[in-house]
C-alpha positions in Angstrom: -2.7 -29.5 3.6 -1.7 -29.4 -0.1 -2.8 -27.1 -2.8 -2.2 -27.5 -6.5 -2.1 -24.6 -9.0 -1.9 -25.1 -12.7 -0.4 -22.5 -15.1 -0.3 -22.5 -18.9 2.6 -20.8 -20.5 4.6 -21.1 -23.7 7.7 -19.7 -22.0 10.5 -22.0 -21.1 10.8 -21.3 -17.3 12.7 -22.9 -14.5 10.7 -23.8 -11.3 12.1 -20.7 -9.6 11.2 -18.4 -12.5 7.7 -19.9 -12.6 7.2 -19.2 -8.9 7.9 -15.5 -9.3 4.8 -14.9 -11.4 2.1 -15.8 -8.8 4.1 -14.0 -6.1 4.1 -10.9 -8.1 0.4 -11.2 -8.6 -0.2 -11.5 -4.9 2.0 -8.4 -4.3 -0.4 -6.5 -6.5 -3.4 -8.0 -4.8 -2.2 -7.1 -1.3 -1.6 -3.5 -2.4 -5.1 -3.4 -3.8 -6.4 -4.8 -0.5 -4.6 -2.2 1.5 -6.0 0.6 -0.7 -9.5 -0.8 -0.4 -9.4 -1.3 3.3 -7.8 2.0 4.2 -9.4 4.2 1.6 -12.6 2.3 0.5 -11.1 2.6 -3.0 -13.7 0.2 -4.5 -16.5 2.4 -3.3 -15.0 5.6 -4.9 -17.2 7.0 -7.6 -15.0 9.3 -9.5 -15.6 9.3 -13.2 -12.8 11.6 -14.3 -9.9 9.4 -15.4 -7.2 11.9 -14.6 -8.7 12.4 -11.1 -8.9 8.6 -10.6 -5.2 8.3 -11.5 -4.2 11.2 -9.3 -6.1 9.8 -6.3 -4.6 6.4 -6.8 -1.1 7.8 -6.8 -1.8 10.0 -3.7 -3.2 6.9 -1.9 -0.1 4.9 -2.7 2.2 7.7 -1.6 0.3 8.0 1.7 0.6 4.2 2.3 4.3 4.4 1.7 4.7 7.4 4.0 2.9 5.7 6.8 4.9 2.5 6.3 8.2 4.6 6.5 6.8 6.4 9.6 6.0 3.1 11.3 9.4 1.7 10.5 11.2 4.8 11.8 9.1 5.1 15.0 8.8 1.3 15.6 5.2 1.8 16.3 2.6 -0.9 16.3 -0.2 1.6 15.7 -2.5 0.6 12.8 -2.7 2.7 9.7 -6.2 3.8 10.6 -5.0 4.8 14.1 -2.2 6.9 12.5 -4.8 8.5 10.2 -7.2 9.4 13.0 -4.6 10.8 15.3 -3.1 13.0 12.6 -6.4 14.1 11.1 -7.7 15.4 14.4 -4.6 16.7 16.1 -2.4 19.2 14.2 0.4 18.8 16.6 0.6 15.1 15.8 0.4 15.9 12.1 3.3 18.3 12.5 5.4 15.6 14.2 4.4 13.1 11.5 5.7 15.4 8.8 8.9 16.3 10.7 9.7 12.6 11.1 9.1 12.1 7.4 11.3 15.1 6.6 14.1 13.5 8.7 13.8 10.4 6.5 14.6 12.4 3.5 17.9 13.7 4.9 
């Protein structure tokens, strides 16, 4: 199956340079998808702009912490599974933070 995509640009780009732009866009879209699926970000009704920005940063930090945790522990557990386990069990939450602390050293 073939797909064609057309782009309009005044920049003189090589084929490789041109391919970087859609890939960057999909990187942004996949981050947005993760935020929406894991945090229902699209349904958040916060009107204060500073609070919106703060929540967005915190969500991204959490996604990155969980990603690092999964890499370190080689776990196949889903993001939501890690959330649930840590929200309802303080011992697990303690282990989670200890493993993250060991990443920093």
